[in-house]
N, C-alpha and C positions, 0 to 999 in steps of 0.2 A: 504493500500500500504506500509505504514511504517512498519507494522507488518510483511508483507511478506519479505521486504528487511532485517529486523532484523533476521528473521528465516534463510534466505539464507546466511547471514553473519555468523551466529552461526554455520550453517551446514558446511560452508567452513572451519571455524576455527577447527571444530572437525575433519574433514577429514584430514586437514593439520597436526594436532597434532598426529592423528592415524598413518599417513604415516611416520612422523618423528620417532614415537615410534617403528614402525616396522623396520625401517632402523637401529636404534640404537640396537634393539634386534638382528637383523641379523648380525650386525658388531660384537657384543659381542659373538654370537654363533660361528661366523667364527674364531675369535681370539682364543676363548677357545678350539674349536675343533681342530684348527691348532697347538696348543701348543704340543700335543702329550702326555702330562702328566696330562690331566684332570681326568684320572682314577687313578692317584696316582702312576703310574708305569712308570719308565724310561726304555725303551727298547734300549739296546746298542748292536751294532754289532762290532765284531773283528774277526781276523783270528783264535785265540786260538792256534797259531803255530808260534809265533814271539817273543820268549823269548829274553830279560826279560820284554818286553812290555806286552806280553800275551802268555799264553800256556794252554793246557788242561792236566788234571790229573784225576786219577780214584777215588779220594775221596775229601772230603771237608777240608783236612788239611790246616793249615796256612791261614784260612779264605777264601778258594776257594768258588766260587759261582756256583750253578748248571747251565749247558748250556741247555736252554729250547728246542732247536731242536736237541740235542744229549743226549738222556736219559742215565744216568749212568756216564756221564762225567762232570767234573767241571772245571771252568775257574779260572785262577789266574794270577798274574803278576802286573806290574805297572799300566796298564790300568784298571784292575779290582779294584785295591786299590784306584785309583783316582775316579773311578765311585762310589765306596762305600762312599767316602768322600762327593761327590757331592749329592748323594741321601740322606745321613744322614742330611746334612745341609738344604736340601729342603723338608724333610719329605716324600720322595718317596721310593717306593720299587724298587729294581733293578732286571731287567731281562737281561740275556746275551744270544745273538744269535751268533752262529759260522757261518761265511761266508768267501768265498774266497776273496782274495785281490781285484780282479777286480769287485766283486759284492757289495763292501761296499758302494761306492758313489751312485750307482743306488738304493740301498735299502733305503737310506735316501730320494732320490728324489721321489720314488714311495710310501713312507710312510710305508714300511715294518718295519722299525725301526725309533726310534726318533733321534738317534745320533750314530755316529761312533767314538769310542775312540780306536784307533789302530795304534798310532805312525805315523799319516799322517802329512807331511809337509804342511804348509799353503801357497801353491803355487798359483800364479795368475790363472793358468789353472784350478785348483780345485775350486777356488773362483768364477769362471764363472758358476759352476754347483751347488755349495752349499755355505752356509755361515759357518763361523767358530767362535767358542767361544775359548777363550784362548789368548795366548799360555798356555799349561799346562806342557811344558817342552822345554828346549833349548838344541839341540843336535848338537855337532860339528861333522865334517866328518873325518873319519879315514880309514885306510886300515888294512887288516889282511893278514899275510903270515905265512908259516911254519917257525919254529924256526931255522931249519937247512938250510933254503933257503938263497942264496946270497942276496936276497932282505931284509933280516932281519936287515941289517945294513943301510938301506936307510935313508937319512936325509931329503929328500924332494921328491916331486912327479917327479922331473926330474931324480931321481935315479931309478925310477920304469920302468920296461919293462917286456915283456912277456905276456902270456895269462891271462885274467882276466874276471870277470863277477860281477854282482850284481843282486839284485832283480828287476824284471820287474815292470814298472810303478812307479819307484822311481827316485828322483833327483840323487841318487848315480849312477844309470846306465845312465840316460839320460843327465845329466849335468856334473857330476864329471869325470867319466872314459874318456870321449872324451878330457879332458884337459891334459891327460897324453900322451906325444908325442910317447913314446915307447910302448903304450898299444896295445895289440892284443885282441880286445874286442870280447868275445864269446857271444853266445846266452844268453839272460837274464834268470835268474833262476825264477821259478814260485813262490818261497817263500824264506824267510830268511833261514830256515833249509836246503833247496835245495842248496842255495848259499854256505852255510858253508860246506855242504857235497861235493860240487864240489871242494872246496879248500882242504878238508881233504883227499879226494881220489886222489888228484893230477891231476884232470881234468883241473885246472887252477893254475897259480902261485900265484895270489893274488886276493883279493876281496875288494870292497869298500862298506862301510856301515857307520853307525853313532856310536858315542861313546857308548851309552847304549847297542846296539846290540853287539858291539865288546867286551865290558866288560862281557856280558853274555856268549859270545862264549868262552872266556878264562876259564870260569867255566866248560863248557861242553867239551872243547878240550885242554888238557894241552900241546899239541905240537905246539900251535899257538902263535904268538907274535902280539902285537898291534902297529901299526905305526901311531903316532900322530905328524903331521907336523906343528901344530899351533905355531905361533911365529917364524917360521924358515925363512919366506920370500919366501918360495918355497912350498906353500900350495895350496889347492883348492880355487878357487875364487867362493864364494857363497854369496847369499844375505840373508837378515834376513828371507825372506819367505822360504828359503831352510832349515834353521835350527830351525825355530819356529814351534813347533809341536802343532797342534790344534785339536779341537773336531768339526767334521763336522755335520751340521744340515740342515734341509730343508731351501731353500731360503725364506727369509721373516719371518722366525719364530723368531721374536724378543722376544716373551715371554720366550721361552726356552733359547735363547742366553743370555738374561739378567739374568736369574736365574743361569745359569752356570758361567757367568762372575762375578757375585756378590760374588761367592766363590773363584774363581781362582784369582781375583784381590787382595785378602788378602794374597796370598801365594807368596813367593820369589823364586828365582832360587835355593837358598840353601834348601828351603823346598822341591822343586821338586827333587833335587839331593839326599836328605836324603831318600825320599820315594823310589826312584829308587834303592838306596843301599839296602833297605829292600827287594825289589823284587829280586834283584840279590842274596841276602843271602839265599832265600828259593827256588830259581830256581832249578828244577830237573836237574841232570846231563844228558846231552843230550837233555834237553828241548828246 
């Protein structure tokens, strides 16, 4: 009888240990498989049409990276430069995919890509859908208008009036433009280049965007002026989440988030601005 009890006890212990081992193995497999970088490749999505954050070009000059879903095209810009730094620090290869703005967050959610590095503000709305690493840039809000426009002398947002637009799905369009009492807000532009073209062709009197996009626009269009109302007391009211630019990743992907943050946490605002200056310096005219 004692032998039987001993055998039953031993069998129970073995089954318990086996079950625990299986649970631990499954947990490890789930964590590793969910990181997205277990194959050593970080797949990053961006528009490749949002200079100076990102753009496409026909060759690999200035360190451009091939776009995997657009053969013959190469991606470059601040986002690409930052992605390369992150990959180098973590020993990953970099893969760039070109996607439309509205497709970026869904691509992270469904696992098509590991991360989005595309000038996204770390808003509460986006944080309900994805997690963010970063910030990897701090971007103040500005406006652009034509140099020969009466608005070129505006000292604050209360001096602005007339037709305006910005890029769809951004805080510039959803949060900032409605703060301008005299604004006649037009349909949102599908992309940053479309927004700038609306201004350049006279379809609108001014546009709202962030400082890096504005600085890049001045390179592409020499008839524009940048309106920065910071410190005037008559500026846009925005929160940190509106100007903190982050890297979106799948909800709960702590492995990838920690790996990215371990690099970004060592960089300062000056480091970010210096890298952005490098991107603007090599931005193609009209990019």
